[in-house]
DSSP file (Angstrom, degrees, kcal/mol; ACC not computed):
  #  RESIDUE AA STRUCTURE BP1 BP2  ACC     N-H-->O    O-->H-N    N-H-->O    O-->H-N    TCO  KAPPA ALPHA  PHI   PSI    X-CA   Y-CA   Z-CA
    1    1 A X              0   0    0      0, 0.0     2,-0.3     0, 0.0     0, 0.0   0.000 360.0 360.0 360.0 132.6   71.7   -4.3  -45.0
    2    2 A X        -     0   0    0      1,-0.0     2,-0.1     2,-0.0     0, 0.0  -0.625 360.0-139.9 -87.9 141.3   68.9   -1.7  -45.0
    3    3 A X     >  -     0   0    0     -2,-0.3     4,-1.7     1,-0.1     5,-0.2  -0.458  28.7-104.7 -90.0 169.7   67.3   -0.8  -48.2
    4    4 A X  H  > S+     0   0    0      1,-0.2     4,-2.1     2,-0.2     5,-0.2   0.877 119.7  57.8 -60.8 -37.5   66.2    2.7  -49.2
    5    5 A X  H  > S+     0   0    0      1,-0.2     4,-1.7     2,-0.2    -1,-0.2   0.908 105.8  48.2 -61.9 -44.1   62.6    1.9  -48.5
    6    6 A X  H  > S+     0   0    0      1,-0.2     4,-1.1     2,-0.2    -1,-0.2   0.880 111.3  50.6 -64.7 -38.8   63.3    0.9  -44.8
    7    7 A X  H  X S+     0   0    0     -4,-1.7     4,-0.7     1,-0.2    -1,-0.2   0.877 110.3  49.7 -67.6 -37.5   65.3    4.0  -44.2
    8    8 A X  H  X S+     0   0    0     -4,-2.1     4,-0.8     1,-0.2    -1,-0.2   0.851 107.9  54.0 -70.7 -34.2   62.6    6.2  -45.5
    9    9 A X  H  X S+     0   0    0     -4,-1.7     4,-2.0     1,-0.2     5,-0.2   0.757  92.7  72.2 -75.0 -24.7   59.8    4.6  -43.4
   10   10 A X  H  X S+     0   0    0     -4,-1.1     4,-1.8     1,-0.2    -1,-0.2   0.930  97.9  44.9 -62.0 -49.0   61.6    5.0  -40.1
   11   11 A X  H  X S+     0   0    0     -4,-0.7     4,-2.1     1,-0.2    -1,-0.2   0.874 111.1  56.2 -62.5 -33.5   61.0    8.8  -39.7
   12   12 A X  H  X S+     0   0    0     -4,-0.8     4,-2.1     1,-0.2    -1,-0.2   0.910 107.9  46.8 -63.6 -42.6   57.4    8.4  -40.8
   13   13 A X  H  X S+     0   0    0     -4,-2.0     4,-2.2     1,-0.2    -1,-0.2   0.845 110.3  53.6 -69.6 -32.6   56.7    5.9  -38.0
   14   14 A X  H  X S+     0   0    0     -4,-1.8     4,-2.3    -5,-0.2    -1,-0.2   0.894 108.3  49.7 -66.7 -39.2   58.4    8.2  -35.5
   15   15 A X  H  X S+     0   0    0     -4,-2.1     4,-2.5     2,-0.2    -2,-0.2   0.916 111.0  49.4 -65.7 -42.6   56.2   11.1  -36.5
   16   16 A X  H  X S+     0   0    0     -4,-2.1     4,-2.4     1,-0.2    -2,-0.2   0.910 111.6  48.9 -62.7 -41.9   53.1    8.9  -36.2
   17   17 A X  H  X S+     0   0    0     -4,-2.2     4,-2.3     2,-0.2    -2,-0.2   0.904 111.4  49.6 -64.3 -41.4   54.2    7.8  -32.8
   18   18 A X  H  X S+     0   0    0     -4,-2.3     4,-2.2     2,-0.2    -2,-0.2   0.923 111.9  47.6 -63.2 -45.3   54.9   11.3  -31.7
   19   19 A X  H  X S+     0   0    0     -4,-2.5     4,-2.3     1,-0.2    -2,-0.2   0.901 111.3  51.2 -64.9 -40.5   51.5   12.5  -32.9
   20   20 A X  H  X S+     0   0    0     -4,-2.4     4,-2.3     2,-0.2    -1,-0.2   0.910 109.6  50.7 -61.9 -42.2   49.7    9.6  -31.2
   21   21 A X  H  X S+     0   0    0     -4,-2.3     4,-1.8     1,-0.2    -2,-0.2   0.909 110.1  49.1 -62.2 -42.7   51.5   10.4  -27.9
   22   22 A X  H  X S+     0   0    0     -4,-2.2     4,-1.8     1,-0.2    -1,-0.2   0.914 110.9  50.7 -62.2 -43.1   50.5   14.1  -28.1
   23   23 A X  H  X S+     0   0    0     -4,-2.3     4,-1.3     1,-0.2    -2,-0.2   0.895 107.4  53.5 -63.1 -40.5   46.8   13.1  -28.8
   24   24 A X  H  X S+     0   0    0     -4,-2.3     4,-0.7     1,-0.2     3,-0.3   0.912 112.0  44.4 -62.0 -42.4   46.8   10.7  -25.8
   25   25 A X  H  X S+     0   0    0     -4,-1.8     4,-0.6     1,-0.2    -1,-0.2   0.792 110.2  54.9 -75.2 -26.6   47.9   13.5  -23.5
   26   26 A X  H  X S+     0   0    0     -4,-1.8     4,-1.3     1,-0.2    -1,-0.2   0.711  93.8  69.9 -78.1 -19.4   45.6   16.0  -24.9
   27   27 A X  H  X S+     0   0    0     -4,-1.3     4,-0.6    -3,-0.3     3,-0.3   0.911  97.0  52.1 -62.1 -41.2   42.6   13.8  -24.3
   28   28 A X  H  < S+     0   0    0     -4,-0.7     3,-0.5     1,-0.2    -1,-0.2   0.799 103.3  58.6 -66.1 -29.3   42.9   14.3  -20.5
   29   29 A X  H  < S+     0   0    0     -4,-0.6    -1,-0.2     1,-0.2    -2,-0.2   0.879 106.2  47.2 -68.3 -37.5   43.0   18.1  -20.9
   30   30 A X  H  < S+     0   0    0     -4,-1.3     2,-0.8    -3,-0.3    -1,-0.2   0.546  88.2  98.3 -84.6  -6.1   39.6   18.2  -22.6
   31   31 A X     <  +     0   0    0     -4,-0.6    28,-0.1    -3,-0.5    -1,-0.0  -0.731  29.8 146.8 -90.2 110.8   37.8   16.0  -20.1
   32   32 A X        +     0   0    0     -2,-0.8    -1,-0.1    26,-0.1     2,-0.1   0.060  29.2 132.8-124.2  22.1   35.9   18.0  -17.6
   33   33 A X        -     0   0    0     22,-0.1     2,-0.3    25,-0.0    25,-0.1  -0.361  36.9-158.7 -76.9 155.8   32.9   15.6  -17.0
   34   34 A X        -     0   0    0     -2,-0.1    -2,-0.1    24,-0.0     2,-0.1  -0.924  22.4-105.1-129.9 156.2   31.7   14.7  -13.6
   35   35 A X     >  -     0   0    0     -2,-0.3     4,-2.3     1,-0.1     5,-0.2  -0.341  40.3-105.5 -72.4 165.6   29.7   11.8  -12.2
   36   36 A X  H  > S+     0   0    0      1,-0.2     4,-2.2     2,-0.2     5,-0.2   0.877 118.8  50.3 -63.6 -38.8   26.0   12.5  -11.3
   37   37 A X  H  > S+     0   0    0      2,-0.2     4,-2.3     1,-0.2    -1,-0.2   0.908 111.5  47.6 -67.9 -41.0   26.7   12.4   -7.6
   38   38 A X  H  > S+     0   0    0      2,-0.2     4,-2.0     1,-0.2    -2,-0.2   0.912 111.6  51.1 -65.5 -40.7   29.6   14.8   -7.8
   39   39 A X  H  < S+     0   0    0     -4,-2.3     4,-0.4     1,-0.2    -2,-0.2   0.918 111.9  46.6 -62.8 -43.1   27.6   17.2  -10.0
   40   40 A X  H >< S+     0   0    0     -4,-2.2     3,-0.6     1,-0.2    -1,-0.2   0.889 113.9  48.1 -66.6 -39.1   24.6   17.2   -7.6
   41   41 A X  H 3< S+     0   0    0     -4,-2.3    -1,-0.2     1,-0.2    -2,-0.2   0.808 118.7  39.2 -71.6 -29.6   26.9   17.7   -4.6
   42   42 A X  T 3< S+     0   0    0     -4,-2.0    -1,-0.2    -5,-0.2     5,-0.2   0.276  85.2 126.5-106.2  10.6   28.8   20.6   -6.2
   43   43 A X    <   +     0   0    0     -3,-0.6     2,-0.1    -4,-0.4     3,-0.1  -0.390  45.6  57.1 -69.7 145.7   25.9   22.3   -8.0
   44   44 A X  S >  S-     0   0    0      1,-0.1     3,-0.5     2,-0.1    -3,-0.0  -0.340  89.0 -88.1 117.4 162.0   25.5   26.0   -7.3
   45   45 A X  G >  S+     0   0    0      1,-0.2     3,-0.8    -2,-0.1    -1,-0.1   0.712 115.8  64.1 -78.2 -21.1   27.4   29.2   -7.6
   46   46 A X  G 3  S+     0   0    0      1,-0.2     3,-0.3    -3,-0.1    -1,-0.2   0.673  98.3  55.0 -78.9 -15.0   29.0   29.0   -4.1
   47   47 A X  G <>  +     0   0    0     -3,-0.5     4,-2.4    -5,-0.2    -1,-0.2  -0.033  67.0 119.0-107.9  30.8   30.9   25.8   -4.9
   48   48 A X  H <> S+     0   0    0     -3,-0.8     4,-2.2     1,-0.2     5,-0.2   0.929  78.5  45.4 -64.9 -45.6   32.8   26.9   -8.0
   49   49 A X  H  > S+     0   0    0     -3,-0.3     4,-2.1     1,-0.2    -1,-0.2   0.896 113.7  49.6 -66.6 -38.5   36.3   26.4   -6.5
   50   50 A X  H  > S+     0   0    0      2,-0.2     4,-2.3     1,-0.2    -1,-0.2   0.904 110.2  51.2 -65.0 -40.2   35.4   23.0   -5.1
   51   51 A X  H  X S+     0   0    0     -4,-2.4     4,-2.3     1,-0.2    -2,-0.2   0.903 109.9  49.2 -64.7 -40.7   34.0   22.0   -8.5
   52   52 A X  H  X S+     0   0    0     -4,-2.2     4,-2.5     2,-0.2    -1,-0.2   0.892 110.2  51.8 -64.0 -38.7   37.2   23.0  -10.2
   53   53 A X  H  X S+     0   0    0     -4,-2.1     4,-2.2     2,-0.2    -2,-0.2   0.894 109.4  49.4 -65.5 -39.6   39.3   21.1   -7.6
   54   54 A X  H  X S+     0   0    0     -4,-2.3     4,-2.2     2,-0.2    -2,-0.2   0.917 110.8  50.3 -65.1 -42.7   37.2   18.0   -8.2
   55   55 A X  H  X S+     0   0    0     -4,-2.3     4,-2.1     1,-0.2    -2,-0.2   0.918 111.0  48.8 -61.2 -43.8   37.7   18.3  -12.0
   56   56 A X  H  X S+     0   0    0     -4,-2.5     4,-2.5     1,-0.2    -1,-0.2   0.897 109.9  52.3 -63.0 -39.8   41.4   18.7  -11.5
   57   57 A X  H  X S+     0   0    0     -4,-2.2     4,-2.3     2,-0.2    -1,-0.2   0.893 107.8  51.2 -62.9 -40.5   41.5   15.7   -9.3
   58   58 A X  H  X S+     0   0    0     -4,-2.2     4,-1.5     2,-0.2    -1,-0.2   0.924 110.8  48.6 -62.7 -43.9   39.7   13.6  -11.9
   59   59 A X  H  X S+     0   0    0     -4,-2.1     4,-0.7     1,-0.2    -2,-0.2   0.922 111.7  48.9 -63.8 -43.8   42.2   14.6  -14.6
   60   60 A X  H >X S+     0   0    0     -4,-2.5     3,-0.6     1,-0.2     4,-0.6   0.876 109.7  52.2 -64.9 -36.5   45.2   13.8  -12.3
   61   61 A X  H 3X S+     0   0    0     -4,-2.3     4,-0.6     1,-0.2     3,-0.4   0.812 106.1  54.9 -67.7 -28.8   43.7   10.4  -11.5
   62   62 A X  H 3X S+     0   0    0     -4,-1.5     4,-1.3     1,-0.2    -1,-0.2   0.636  91.9  73.4 -79.2 -13.7   43.3    9.7  -15.2
   63   63 A X  H <X S+     0   0    0     -4,-0.7     4,-2.6    -3,-0.6    -1,-0.2   0.901  89.5  59.4 -65.6 -39.8   47.0   10.3  -15.9
   64   64 A X  H  X S+     0   0    0     -4,-0.6     4,-2.6    -3,-0.4     5,-0.2   0.923 104.5  46.5 -60.7 -49.3   48.1    7.1  -14.2
   65   65 A X  H  X S+     0   0    0     -4,-0.6     4,-2.4     1,-0.2    -1,-0.2   0.908 113.2  50.5 -61.3 -38.5   46.1    4.7  -16.5
   66   66 A X  H  X S+     0   0    0     -4,-1.3     4,-2.3     1,-0.2    -2,-0.2   0.915 111.7  47.8 -63.9 -41.5   47.3    6.6  -19.6
   67   67 A X  H  X S+     0   0    0     -4,-2.6     4,-2.8     2,-0.2     5,-0.2   0.913 111.0  50.9 -65.1 -41.6   50.9    6.4  -18.4
   68   68 A X  H  X S+     0   0    0     -4,-2.6     4,-2.6     2,-0.2     5,-0.2   0.923 111.7  46.9 -62.1 -44.1   50.6    2.7  -17.6
   69   69 A X  H  X S+     0   0    0     -4,-2.4     4,-2.5     1,-0.2    -1,-0.2   0.913 113.7  49.0 -64.0 -41.8   49.2    1.9  -21.1
   70   70 A X  H  X S+     0   0    0     -4,-2.3     4,-2.2    -5,-0.2    -2,-0.2   0.912 112.8  46.7 -64.6 -42.7   51.9    4.0  -22.7
   71   71 A X  H  X S+     0   0    0     -4,-2.8     4,-2.2     2,-0.2    -2,-0.2   0.927 114.4  46.4 -66.6 -44.9   54.7    2.3  -20.8
   72   72 A X  H  X S+     0   0    0     -4,-2.6     4,-2.3    -5,-0.2    -2,-0.2   0.913 112.8  51.1 -63.7 -41.6   53.4   -1.2  -21.4
   73   73 A X  H  X S+     0   0    0     -4,-2.5     4,-2.4    -5,-0.2    -1,-0.2   0.887 108.8  51.7 -61.7 -39.5   52.9   -0.3  -25.1
   74   74 A X  H  X S+     0   0    0     -4,-2.2     4,-2.7     2,-0.2    -2,-0.2   0.921 110.3  47.6 -63.6 -44.8   56.5    1.0  -25.3
   75   75 A X  H  X S+     0   0    0     -4,-2.2     4,-2.4     2,-0.2    -2,-0.2   0.881 112.3  49.5 -66.7 -37.1   57.9   -2.3  -23.8
   76   76 A X  H  X S+     0   0    0     -4,-2.3     4,-2.6     2,-0.2    -1,-0.2   0.921 112.3  48.8 -65.3 -42.5   55.8   -4.4  -26.2
   77   77 A X  H  X S+     0   0    0     -4,-2.4     4,-2.6     2,-0.2    -2,-0.2   0.921 112.4  47.9 -61.3 -44.8   57.0   -2.3  -29.1
   78   78 A X  H  X S+     0   0    0     -4,-2.7     4,-2.2     2,-0.2    -1,-0.2   0.891 112.5  48.9 -64.7 -39.6   60.6   -2.6  -28.0
   79   79 A X  H  X S+     0   0    0     -4,-2.4     4,-2.1     2,-0.2    -2,-0.2   0.917 112.7  47.8 -65.7 -43.3   60.2   -6.4  -27.5
   80   80 A X  H  X S+     0   0    0     -4,-2.6     4,-2.1     1,-0.2    -2,-0.2   0.901 111.9  50.6 -63.1 -41.3   58.7   -6.7  -31.0
   81   81 A X  H  X S+     0   0    0     -4,-2.6     4,-2.0     1,-0.2    -2,-0.2   0.896 110.5  48.5 -65.5 -40.7   61.4   -4.6  -32.5
   82   82 A X  H  X S+     0   0    0     -4,-2.2     4,-2.0     2,-0.2    -1,-0.2   0.876 111.4  49.7 -69.2 -36.4   64.2   -6.7  -30.9
   83   83 A X  H  X S+     0   0    0     -4,-2.1     4,-1.6     2,-0.2    -1,-0.2   0.888 111.3  49.7 -66.9 -38.1   62.6   -9.9  -32.0
   84   84 A X  H  X S+     0   0    0     -4,-2.1     4,-1.0     1,-0.2    -2,-0.2   0.884 109.9  50.9 -66.7 -38.1   62.3   -8.6  -35.6
   85   85 A X  H  < S+     0   0    0     -4,-2.0     3,-0.3     1,-0.2    -2,-0.2   0.881 109.5  50.3 -66.9 -38.7   66.0   -7.5  -35.5
   86   86 A X  H  < S+     0   0    0     -4,-2.0    -1,-0.2     1,-0.2    -2,-0.2   0.825 105.1  58.0 -68.2 -31.5   67.1  -11.0  -34.4
   87   87 A X  H  <        0   0    0     -4,-1.6    -1,-0.2     1,-0.3    -2,-0.2   0.798 360.0 360.0 -69.8 -27.9   65.1  -12.6  -37.2
   88   88 A X     <        0   0    0     -4,-1.0    -1,-0.3    -3,-0.3    -2,-0.2   0.477 360.0 360.0 -79.3 360.0   67.0  -10.7  -39.8
């Protein structure tokens, strides 16, 4: 049987999880840094489109590690939640 305290805490944890998820995905939007070699190769006014393409490629490549961490974190959370439910 759930107490009032447990029922009240569930929406709060969902909100925190939602905000954390939004923050993780917004981190990739603000990252426009380049390595030193890429910066040197793409320096100049004539390579603006190429530089933008390289920046977009870096952001797309960074999506995969964030997704992997999120998926693994979700499965660990689900496993922890199921073990906690069985203990009760």
